[in-house]
N, C-alpha and C positions, 0 to 999 in steps of 0.2 A: 443495548441501545447505543447507537453511535452518537458522537458529539453533535453532529449537525441536526439529527432528529431531535435530540434533547433541546437544543437551542431553539428550533422552530416551534416545538410544542410549548416551550416556556414563553416564547414571544406571543403566541396565541392566547395563552392563559393570562399573561400579564395585561394584555390589551382587551380581553374579552368583554369586560363590563362597559368599555367605552365604545364598543361596536354597535352599529345600528341593528335593528331586528333582523333584517335580511342578511347582514354580514355575520351575525351570530349563527344563522342557519348554515352558512357556508363554512364557518369555523368548525362547527360540530361535525359536519360531513367530512371535512378535510382530515380532522384528527382520527376519525374512524376508518377512513378510506383513502389515506394518502397514497397508497400504491396504485389505486385506480385514477385518482386525480392527476397523477404525474403524466398521464397520457391524454388528458382531456383538454380541449380548447376552453377558453373562457366562456364561449357561448354554450358549449355542451355542459359545462359545470353549472352554469346558470339554469339551464333547462332541467338538469337533474335535481337541483335544490329548489327550483321554483322561483328564481329571482332573475333580474335582467343581467345581460352581459356587462353593462356599465357598473352594476353593483359588485360584480366579481372583480372588476378592475379597481374599484374604490376599496374593496377589501384588501387587495394586494398593497395598495398605497397606505392603507391604515396600519399595515404591518411593517411599514418602512421599506417596502420594495419599490423599485422604480416603475414597475408594471407587472402584469400577470406573468409574462414570459420569464422574468427573473425568479418569481416565486416557483413557477413550474420547474425551472432548471434545478432549483435546490431540492424540490421533491424528487426529481429524477436521480439526484445524487444519493438521496436517502435510501432508495430502493435498489441501488446498483448491485448489492450483494445478493439480491433475490431474483434478479432478472435472468431469464434464459439468454443464450447467445443470440437467438432470433430477435428477442425484444431489444437487446442492446444494439443490434444492427439497425433496427427500425429507428432508433434514436439518432443515428448518424445522418439521417436526412435533414437534421437541424443545421448541418453545415452548408447545405446547398452546393451548387456546382461552381459558383464563382469564388475564386480565391480559396479553394478547398484546402490546398496544401499549406497555405499560410495559417489558416485557422487551426489545423491539426498541430502544426509546429508551435503556434502561439500557446496552445493548450499545454504543450510540454514545457514551454518556458514558464508558464504560470505555475505548473506543478513544482518546478525547481525553486521558484521564488517563495512559494508557500512553505516548502520544505525547509529552506534557509531560515525563514521567519519562525518556524515552530521547533526546530531541532534543539534539544537540550544538551548544551555543551558538557555539563557534568556527567550526564549519562553516556555521551559519546566517549569521553575520556575513560570512563569506567569500563566500557566495553573493550577499548584498546588494552587497558591494564589486565583485564580478565583473560583476554586471548593470549597475551604474552606470558602470563603466569600459569596457564593451563598445561596439564600433562598431555592431554590430547584435545584437539579442536575438531569437532564434528560439524559439518555443514550440511543442512538438509532443506529441501523444498520440492514440491511437486507441481505438476502441470507447467504453466508458463514460468513459474519461479525456478525451474531447473536451469533456465538460461542464466539467471543471476548466480545460482549455486556454482555452475561450471566456471563462470567468469571469475568469481570471487576466489574459488579454490585454485584456479590456474595461477593467480598472482600470489596468493598466500604461500604457495609452495616455493616461491623464490625467497620468502622471508622466514618461514618456519619449516621444520622437518617433522611436524607431528599433526599434519592436517589430514583429515579423513572425510571423503565425500560419502555420505550415507546413500546407498543405492536406492533408486526409485521403485524397484520391483517389490511388490507387496510382500512376497515370501521372504525377501532378504532383509527388509528394514530392521525388524526386531532382532534377527540373528546378529546383525552387525553391531547392534547397540547393547547386546547382552552383558558386556563387560564395562559399560560406561559407569563412571563413579563420580564421587564428590570432587575428585581432582580434575575433572574434565569440564569442558564447555561445549554445549550444543547450540549452534546458531540456526534457528528455524526461520524460514522465509516464506511468507504467504501474503497474497493480495487478493482482493475480490475477483471472482467468487472464491471465497476461502475454501481450502481443501480440508475436508473432515479428517482425512487420514493424517494430515500434518499436525492437527491438534492432538490426535491420539498418540502420535509418536513423541511429541514434545511432553505430553503428560507422562508417558512411559519413562523418558529420560529424567524428568523431574522427580519421579518416585524413586529412581535409582540414586538420587542425590546430586546429580550434575547441575552446574550453573546453566541457566537457560537464558539465552539472548534471543529476542524476537525482533525481526525486521518486517514491518507491515505498514499499512497506510494510516493507521489511527491507533490511539491509546485505547479505543473501544473495540479493537479487533478481538476476535474470539481467543487469540493466543495470549493476549495481554495479561489475563489473570494467572496464566501459567508462568510467565516470564519473570525472571529476577530483574531484567532490564529490557526495555522496549525502545527501539529507535524507529521513528516514523518517517516515511517518504510518501508524498502524495502520488497517486496513480490514476487520477480522474481522467477518463476518456470516454466521451459519448459515442461509443461504438462497441462492437463485439470484441475488439482487441483490448489488451491491457497496456497502459502506458507505463513502460518500465524505465523511462528516461531519468526521472528523479531518483528512483531506487538505485539505478546504476551509478548515478552521480554520488549518492551516499556511500555506496560500496567503494567507489574510487577514493573518496575522502578517507575511509577506513584503511584502505591499502596504503595510501600515502603516509598517513599517521603512523601506521605500524612500521613501514619501511624507514621512516625517520628515527624511530625508537631503536631500530636494529640496523642502522646505517652501515656500520663496519662489517657486520655479517653479510648484509645484502650486497655490499660492494664486492666482497670476496667471492660470493656465489656468482654474481654477474660477470666478473672477470673470468672465472673458470668457464662459464657458459659461452662467453664470447669466443674463447679459444676453441671450444667444442664445436660451436656453430660454424666457425671458419674452417676447421678441419674437415667437417662433413658437408661443407658447402650448402648450408641450410638456407641462407638468404642470397638474393641476387646482389652481386657487387657491380657497381657501375665501372 
Protein backbone atom coordinates (compact mmCIF):
# COMPACT_ATOMS: atom_id res chain seq x y z
CA UNK A 1 0.00 0.00 0.00
CA UNK A 2 1.48 3.33 -0.93
CA UNK A 3 1.65 6.31 1.42
CA UNK A 4 -1.07 8.34 -0.30
CA UNK A 5 -3.58 5.51 -0.13
CA UNK A 6 -2.78 4.92 3.53
CA UNK A 7 -3.26 8.62 4.30
CA UNK A 8 -6.57 8.78 2.45
CA UNK A 9 -8.04 5.71 4.15
CA UNK A 10 -6.80 6.92 7.52
CA UNK A 11 -8.49 10.25 6.90
CA UNK A 12 -11.78 8.55 6.06
CA UNK A 13 -11.61 6.30 9.14
CA UNK A 14 -10.68 9.21 11.37
CA UNK A 15 -13.67 11.28 10.29
CA UNK A 16 -16.12 8.43 9.61
CA UNK A 17 -18.17 8.77 12.80
CA UNK A 18 -18.64 12.50 12.21
CA UNK A 19 -20.00 12.01 8.68
CA UNK A 20 -23.69 12.20 7.85
CA UNK A 21 -25.58 9.04 6.92
CA UNK A 22 -25.25 9.79 3.21
CA UNK A 23 -21.57 10.65 3.53
CA UNK A 24 -20.93 7.37 5.33
CA UNK A 25 -22.43 5.53 2.37
CA UNK A 26 -20.03 7.38 0.08
CA UNK A 27 -17.07 6.68 2.39
CA UNK A 28 -17.79 2.95 2.45
CA UNK A 29 -18.13 2.82 -1.32
CA UNK A 30 -14.91 4.80 -1.89
CA UNK A 31 -12.86 2.52 0.39
CA UNK A 32 -14.06 -0.58 -1.46
CA UNK A 33 -14.06 0.87 -5.00
CA UNK A 34 -11.50 3.68 -5.07
CA UNK A 35 -10.19 2.50 -8.44
CA UNK A 36 -13.64 3.00 -9.98
CA UNK A 37 -14.42 6.25 -8.16
CA UNK A 38 -11.25 7.81 -9.60
CA UNK A 39 -13.04 8.04 -12.96
CA UNK A 40 -16.50 9.00 -11.70
CA UNK A 41 -17.95 12.48 -11.69
CA UNK A 42 -19.55 13.69 -8.47
CA UNK A 43 -22.95 13.22 -10.10
CA UNK A 44 -22.19 9.67 -11.18
CA UNK A 45 -20.83 8.74 -7.76
CA UNK A 46 -23.95 10.16 -6.15
CA UNK A 47 -26.18 8.10 -8.45
CA UNK A 48 -24.16 4.97 -7.71
CA UNK A 49 -24.43 5.38 -3.96
CA UNK A 50 -27.94 6.81 -3.94
CA UNK A 51 -27.22 10.32 -2.70
CA UNK A 52 -27.25 13.77 -4.27
CA UNK A 53 -24.32 15.38 -6.06
CA UNK A 54 -24.20 18.07 -3.37
CA UNK A 55 -23.77 15.34 -0.72
CA UNK A 56 -20.73 14.08 -2.63
CA UNK A 57 -19.28 17.60 -2.67
CA UNK A 58 -19.92 18.00 1.07
CA UNK A 59 -18.25 14.61 1.63
CA UNK A 60 -15.10 15.89 -0.05
CA UNK A 61 -15.23 19.04 2.08
CA UNK A 62 -15.70 16.97 5.21
CA UNK A 63 -12.40 15.22 4.40
CA UNK A 64 -10.72 18.64 4.15
CA UNK A 65 -10.54 18.73 0.35
CA UNK A 66 -11.34 21.99 -1.40
CA UNK A 67 -13.81 20.13 -3.56
CA UNK A 68 -14.56 16.81 -5.24
CA UNK A 69 -12.05 17.34 -8.10
CA UNK A 70 -9.20 17.51 -5.56
CA UNK A 71 -10.33 14.28 -3.92
CA UNK A 72 -10.69 12.64 -7.32
CA UNK A 73 -7.20 13.75 -8.33
CA UNK A 74 -5.75 12.03 -5.27
CA UNK A 75 -7.68 8.88 -6.07
CA UNK A 76 -6.20 8.93 -9.57
CA UNK A 77 -2.73 9.14 -8.04
CA UNK A 78 -3.53 6.13 -5.87
CA UNK A 79 -4.24 3.87 -8.79
CA UNK A 80 -1.54 5.10 -11.17
CA UNK A 81 0.43 1.88 -10.71
CA UNK A 82 -2.56 -0.18 -11.87
CA UNK A 83 -3.67 1.88 -14.84
CA UNK A 84 -3.17 0.72 -18.40
CA UNK A 85 -1.52 3.17 -20.80
CA UNK A 86 -4.92 3.79 -22.39
CA UNK A 87 -6.47 4.72 -19.03
CA UNK A 88 -3.55 7.02 -18.28
CA UNK A 89 -4.00 8.72 -21.64
CA UNK A 90 -7.67 9.31 -20.83
CA UNK A 91 -6.64 11.18 -17.70
CA UNK A 92 -4.65 13.68 -19.81
CA UNK A 93 -7.94 15.24 -20.89
CA UNK A 94 -7.88 16.92 -17.47
CA UNK A 95 -5.33 19.36 -18.85
CA UNK A 96 -7.63 20.76 -21.52
CA UNK A 97 -6.41 22.60 -24.63
CA UNK A 98 -5.66 26.01 -23.17
CA UNK A 99 -2.24 26.43 -21.60
CA UNK A 100 -1.55 22.72 -22.00
CA UNK A 101 2.25 23.03 -22.10
CA UNK A 102 2.27 25.25 -19.00
CA UNK A 103 0.28 22.70 -17.00
CA UNK A 104 2.57 19.86 -18.03
CA UNK A 105 5.70 21.85 -17.16
CA UNK A 106 4.19 23.05 -13.88
CA UNK A 107 3.53 19.40 -12.96
CA UNK A 108 7.24 18.75 -13.49
CA UNK A 109 8.13 21.71 -11.30
CA UNK A 110 5.80 20.40 -8.60
CA UNK A 111 7.49 16.99 -8.78
CA UNK A 112 10.91 18.55 -8.22
CA UNK A 113 9.68 20.66 -5.30
CA UNK A 114 8.05 17.64 -3.64
CA UNK A 115 11.25 15.64 -4.18
CA UNK A 116 13.35 18.37 -2.55
CA UNK A 117 10.97 18.42 0.41
CA UNK A 118 11.03 14.65 0.93
CA UNK A 119 14.63 13.69 0.14
CA UNK A 120 16.49 12.19 3.07
CA UNK A 121 19.94 13.83 3.24
CA UNK A 122 21.40 11.06 5.38
CA UNK A 123 20.28 8.39 2.90
CA UNK A 124 21.57 10.46 -0.03
CA UNK A 125 25.03 10.78 1.54
CA UNK A 126 25.06 7.08 2.39
CA UNK A 127 24.35 6.20 -1.24
CA UNK A 128 27.28 8.37 -2.35
CA UNK A 129 29.54 6.65 0.19
CA UNK A 130 28.44 3.15 -0.84
CA UNK A 131 29.00 3.88 -4.52
CA UNK A 132 32.52 5.19 -3.89
CA UNK A 133 33.46 2.23 -1.71
CA UNK A 134 31.98 -0.50 -3.95
CA UNK A 135 34.17 -2.92 -5.87
CA UNK A 136 31.67 -2.78 -8.75
CA UNK A 137 28.66 -0.55 -9.32
CA UNK A 138 25.84 -2.14 -11.28
CA UNK A 139 23.09 0.11 -12.66
CA UNK A 140 19.80 -1.46 -13.74
CA UNK A 141 16.34 -0.44 -14.89
CA UNK A 142 13.80 -1.49 -17.49
CA UNK A 143 11.20 0.16 -19.72
CA UNK A 144 11.31 3.97 -19.46
CA UNK A 145 13.86 3.71 -16.63
CA UNK A 146 16.51 2.62 -19.15
CA UNK A 147 16.75 6.30 -20.13
CA UNK A 148 17.85 7.17 -16.59
CA UNK A 149 20.18 4.17 -16.43
CA UNK A 150 22.02 5.22 -19.61
CA UNK A 151 22.29 8.85 -18.54
CA UNK A 152 23.50 7.98 -15.03
CA UNK A 153 26.05 5.45 -16.31
CA UNK A 154 27.36 7.86 -18.97
CA UNK A 155 28.46 10.35 -16.31
CA UNK A 156 29.46 7.75 -13.71
CA UNK A 157 32.07 6.51 -16.16
CA UNK A 158 33.79 9.91 -15.96
CA UNK A 159 34.07 9.48 -12.19
CA UNK A 160 34.57 5.74 -11.65
CA UNK A 161 36.16 2.89 -13.57
CA UNK A 162 34.00 0.10 -12.14
CA UNK A 163 30.55 0.92 -13.52
CA UNK A 164 28.53 -1.78 -15.23
CA UNK A 165 25.22 -1.33 -17.01
CA UNK A 166 23.11 -4.45 -16.56
CA UNK A 167 21.67 -5.25 -20.02
CA UNK A 168 17.91 -5.13 -20.47
CA UNK A 169 17.71 -8.35 -22.47
CA UNK A 170 15.90 -10.91 -20.32
CA UNK A 171 18.34 -13.69 -21.23
CA UNK A 172 21.39 -11.57 -20.29
CA UNK A 173 20.37 -10.05 -16.96
CA UNK A 174 21.10 -12.91 -14.57
CA UNK A 175 24.17 -13.97 -16.57
CA UNK A 176 25.70 -10.53 -16.04
CA UNK A 177 24.94 -10.58 -12.32
CA UNK A 178 26.13 -14.13 -11.59
CA UNK A 179 29.34 -12.88 -9.96
CA UNK A 180 27.86 -9.97 -8.02
CA UNK A 181 28.92 -10.11 -4.37
CA UNK A 182 28.80 -8.40 -1.00
CA UNK A 183 31.54 -6.02 -2.20
CA UNK A 184 29.29 -4.65 -4.94
CA UNK A 185 26.40 -2.20 -5.20
CA UNK A 186 23.36 -2.61 -7.43
CA UNK A 187 21.40 0.55 -8.19
CA UNK A 188 17.90 -0.44 -9.30
CA UNK A 189 15.62 2.18 -10.86
CA UNK A 190 11.87 1.77 -11.37
CA UNK A 191 8.82 4.03 -11.52
CA UNK A 192 5.09 3.34 -12.06
CA UNK A 193 4.05 1.16 -13.69
CA UNK A 194 6.68 -0.85 -11.83
CA UNK A 195 8.51 -3.55 -13.75
CA UNK A 196 8.09 -7.01 -12.24
CA UNK A 197 11.42 -8.10 -13.74
CA UNK A 198 13.23 -5.23 -12.00
CA UNK A 199 11.96 -6.49 -8.63
CA UNK A 200 13.12 -10.05 -9.45
CA UNK A 201 16.59 -8.90 -10.52
CA UNK A 202 17.04 -6.82 -7.38
CA UNK A 203 15.96 -9.77 -5.22
CA UNK A 204 18.53 -11.93 -7.04
CA UNK A 205 21.32 -9.43 -6.32
CA UNK A 206 20.17 -9.09 -2.71
CA UNK A 207 20.39 -12.85 -2.22
CA UNK A 208 23.96 -12.73 -3.58
CA UNK A 209 24.86 -10.32 -0.78
CA UNK A 210 25.17 -7.08 -2.76
CA UNK A 211 24.19 -3.71 -1.30
CA UNK A 212 20.94 -2.67 -2.96
CA UNK A 213 20.15 0.98 -3.69
CA UNK A 214 16.70 1.77 -5.03
CA UNK A 215 15.57 4.87 -6.88
CA UNK A 216 11.79 5.06 -7.15
CA UNK A 217 8.82 7.35 -6.56
CA UNK A 218 7.91 6.28 -3.03
CA UNK A 219 9.15 4.43 0.04
CA UNK A 220 6.14 2.19 -0.56
CA UNK A 221 7.42 1.18 -4.00
CA UNK A 222 7.63 -2.63 -4.40
CA UNK A 223 11.45 -2.45 -4.44
CA UNK A 224 11.69 -0.66 -1.07
CA UNK A 225 11.51 -3.85 1.00
CA UNK A 226 14.45 -5.24 -0.97
CA UNK A 227 16.64 -2.13 -0.77
CA UNK A 228 19.21 -1.27 1.85
CA UNK A 229 18.68 2.38 0.92
CA UNK A 230 15.89 3.98 -1.11
CA UNK A 231 15.98 7.44 -2.66
CA UNK A 232 12.67 8.83 -3.86
CA UNK A 233 11.81 11.23 -6.66
CA UNK A 234 8.26 12.12 -7.63
CA UNK A 235 7.11 11.09 -11.10
CA UNK A 236 3.44 12.11 -11.04
CA UNK A 237 2.08 12.82 -14.51
CA UNK A 238 -1.56 12.56 -15.48
CA UNK A 239 -0.94 10.99 -18.85
CA UNK A 240 0.40 7.79 -20.37
CA UNK A 241 4.01 9.01 -20.17
CA UNK A 242 6.23 8.96 -17.10
CA UNK A 243 7.53 12.26 -15.78
CA UNK A 244 11.26 11.67 -15.39
CA UNK A 245 12.19 15.28 -14.66
CA UNK A 246 12.52 14.93 -10.86
CA UNK A 247 14.26 11.51 -11.12
CA UNK A 248 16.77 12.99 -13.57
CA UNK A 249 17.33 15.93 -11.23
CA UNK A 250 18.04 13.49 -8.39
CA UNK A 251 20.50 11.65 -10.61
CA UNK A 252 22.20 14.96 -11.43
CA UNK A 253 22.57 15.63 -7.71
CA UNK A 254 24.22 12.22 -7.22
CA UNK A 255 26.59 12.81 -10.13
CA UNK A 256 27.65 16.22 -8.80
CA UNK A 257 28.09 14.86 -5.25
CA UNK A 258 30.23 11.97 -6.52
CA UNK A 259 32.33 14.22 -8.75
CA UNK A 260 33.03 16.57 -5.83
CA UNK A 261 34.23 13.63 -3.73
CA UNK A 262 36.51 12.52 -6.58
CA UNK A 263 37.35 15.98 -7.92
CA UNK A 264 41.08 15.38 -8.46
CA UNK A 265 40.48 12.15 -10.38
CA UNK A 266 37.62 13.63 -12.42
CA UNK A 267 39.70 16.69 -13.32
CA UNK A 268 42.52 14.46 -14.58
CA UNK A 269 40.08 12.32 -16.61
CA UNK A 270 38.37 15.34 -18.18
CA UNK A 271 41.69 16.94 -19.11
CA UNK A 272 42.67 13.78 -20.95
CA UNK A 273 39.28 13.60 -22.62
CA UNK A 274 39.48 17.23 -23.75
CA UNK A 275 42.74 16.44 -25.53
CA UNK A 276 41.18 13.38 -27.14
CA UNK A 277 38.05 15.26 -28.20
CA UNK A 278 40.15 17.99 -29.76
CA UNK A 279 42.42 15.50 -31.53
CA UNK A 280 39.53 13.63 -33.11
CA UNK A 281 37.44 16.73 -33.76
CA UNK A 282 34.53 15.52 -31.65
CA UNK A 283 32.87 18.87 -31.06
CA UNK A 284 32.17 21.88 -33.23
CA UNK A 285 34.68 24.65 -32.56
CA UNK A 286 33.62 28.17 -33.38
